[in-house]
C-alpha atoms as one frame of an Amber mdcrd trajectory, in Angstrom:
protein
   0.035  -0.028   0.011   2.941   2.337   0.395   3.421   2.293  -3.389  -0.224
   3.405  -3.922   0.311   6.239  -1.510   3.481   7.136  -3.329   1.702   7.151
  -6.780  -1.015   9.333  -5.386   1.537  11.759  -3.895   3.482  12.082  -7.240
   0.373  12.783  -9.372  -0.008  16.131 -11.027  -3.357  15.509 -12.666  -5.198
  12.854 -10.486  -5.938  10.478 -13.382  -4.227   7.851 -15.578  -0.605   8.691
 -14.427   1.992   6.440 -15.993   4.320   4.976 -13.369   7.905   4.546 -14.351
   9.577   1.345 -13.174  12.732   3.198 -12.756  11.140   5.804 -10.578   9.605
   3.219  -8.499  12.814   1.431  -7.809  14.425   4.756  -6.840  11.609   5.563
  -4.600  11.843   2.256  -2.869  15.588   1.462  -2.799  15.337  -1.194   0.003
  12.860  -3.258  -1.967  14.053  -6.094  -4.218  12.664  -6.225  -7.908  10.746
  -9.325  -6.718   9.266  -7.469  -3.953   8.218  -4.487  -6.197   6.934  -6.994
  -8.833   4.689  -8.672  -6.201   3.504  -5.350  -4.931   2.687  -4.030  -8.447
   0.804  -7.299  -9.174  -1.094  -7.044  -5.912  -2.111  -3.326  -6.738  -3.125
  -4.538 -10.249  -5.294  -7.289  -8.930  -6.928  -4.928  -6.564  -7.745  -2.517
  -9.305  -5.274   0.347  -8.426  -2.995  -0.100 -11.488  -3.381  -1.205 -15.092
  -0.306  -3.133 -16.312   1.089  -4.278 -19.512   3.952  -6.768 -19.426   7.080
  -5.893 -21.229   9.288  -8.888 -22.190  12.575  -6.974 -21.704  11.710  -5.567
 -18.306  11.097  -7.059 -14.875   8.376  -4.418 -13.931   5.426  -3.922 -16.358
   4.262  -0.724 -17.810   2.041   0.819 -15.115  -0.827   3.286 -15.202  -2.825
   4.424 -12.040  -6.532   3.999 -12.257  -9.132   6.273 -10.715  -9.428   3.974
  -7.736  -5.803   4.880  -6.858  -6.690   8.452  -6.101 -10.123   7.685  -4.679
  -8.434   5.378  -2.072  -5.174   7.153  -1.363  -5.966  10.845  -1.683  -7.612
  11.018   1.746  -4.120   9.950   3.240  -1.908  11.825   0.960  -3.456  15.042
   0.026  -5.993  15.418   2.872  -9.095  15.725   0.663 -11.441  12.884  -0.115
 -12.748  12.299  -3.653 -15.655  10.326  -2.170 -16.715  13.550  -0.241 -15.925
  15.776  -3.154 -18.060  13.867  -5.641 -21.208  14.906  -3.782 -20.518  18.579
  -4.496 -19.529  17.781  -7.961 -22.724  15.892  -8.479 -24.756  18.921  -7.325
 -22.963  21.129  -9.990 -23.489  18.499 -12.645 -27.263  18.146 -11.918 -27.671
  21.924 -12.458 -26.992  21.246 -16.132 -29.703  20.481 -18.513 -28.610  17.332
 -20.344 -24.879  17.679 -21.280 -22.152  18.295 -18.850 -18.902  19.770 -20.341
 -15.828  18.888 -18.218 -14.064  22.235 -18.512 -17.227  24.181 -17.304 -17.646
  21.752 -14.462 -14.056  22.043 -13.460 -14.310  25.964 -13.469 -17.486  25.691
 -11.508 -15.914  23.585  -8.832 -13.065  26.058  -8.108 -10.738  23.184  -7.474
  -7.304  22.580  -8.794  -7.112  19.898 -11.477  -5.461  17.491  -9.155  -8.518
  17.576  -6.798 -11.162  17.771  -9.562 -10.142  14.708 -11.663 -10.471  11.960
  -9.029 -14.069  13.144  -8.175 -14.970  13.526 -11.772 -13.644   9.990 -12.663
 -15.655   8.694  -9.807 -18.721  10.253 -11.321 -18.178   8.874 -14.802 -17.499
   5.444 -13.387 -21.178   5.482 -12.313 -22.674   6.403 -15.562 -23.491   4.305
 -18.552 -20.418   4.179 -20.769 -22.400   5.059 -23.787 -23.078   8.576 -22.354
 -19.551   9.487 -21.387 -17.636  11.513 -24.024 -14.207   9.901 -23.914 -10.968
  10.974 -25.518 -10.036  14.328 -27.032  -8.370  15.739 -23.798  -5.125  15.302
 -21.943  -6.255  17.065 -18.771  -9.346  15.068 -17.944 -10.561  11.516 -17.838
 -13.357  12.423 -20.399 -14.628  15.494 -22.244 -18.017  15.305 -20.384 -21.247
  13.313 -20.284 -24.899  13.364 -21.055 -27.466  12.912 -18.412 -30.718  11.125
 -18.846 -33.431  11.189 -16.085 -32.373   7.860 -14.877 -28.806   8.935 -14.575
 -29.914  12.046 -12.557 -31.697   9.741 -10.127 -28.697   7.385  -9.829 -26.237
  10.331  -9.313 -28.433  11.982  -6.704 -28.640   8.786  -4.779 -24.966   8.149
  -5.148 -24.136  11.647  -3.838 -26.611  11.208  -0.928 -24.769   7.926   0.160
 -21.341   9.732   0.127 -22.407  12.864   1.910 -21.105  13.218   5.502 -23.899
  12.847   7.932
């Protein structure tokens, strides 16, 4: 879990960060390659990393998933995407039927590093066919469309995550 925290601490954008095997070995100099390989495999099995094996390297190519930030940000950055998402849902529900990521980001008033994990959390709860993927390097998606059923789902989702 130390590696997950380290990945979250290193992130500038809060989504899809590539994790260098070299940087990982430098950050954990006391760990063997076998230890790091096992830890990376464990994080991948738990959904915190997506990995691609590379024949010529001991450690795979690694990319952090949204779950990395959702889980580790409360411990590293002292804000919780699971709490932030409720406020972001309120802003999104104020839109008519299409939510533009840049407008939502500006409305939140948050830095990109705080915004992206909460935004990724929202889009993970929407039907994939209504999420506008690609076309941006700064965000996990360009935006999304909301049907009435999505509004109900997001409102209930936010209600479960709000502090009581």
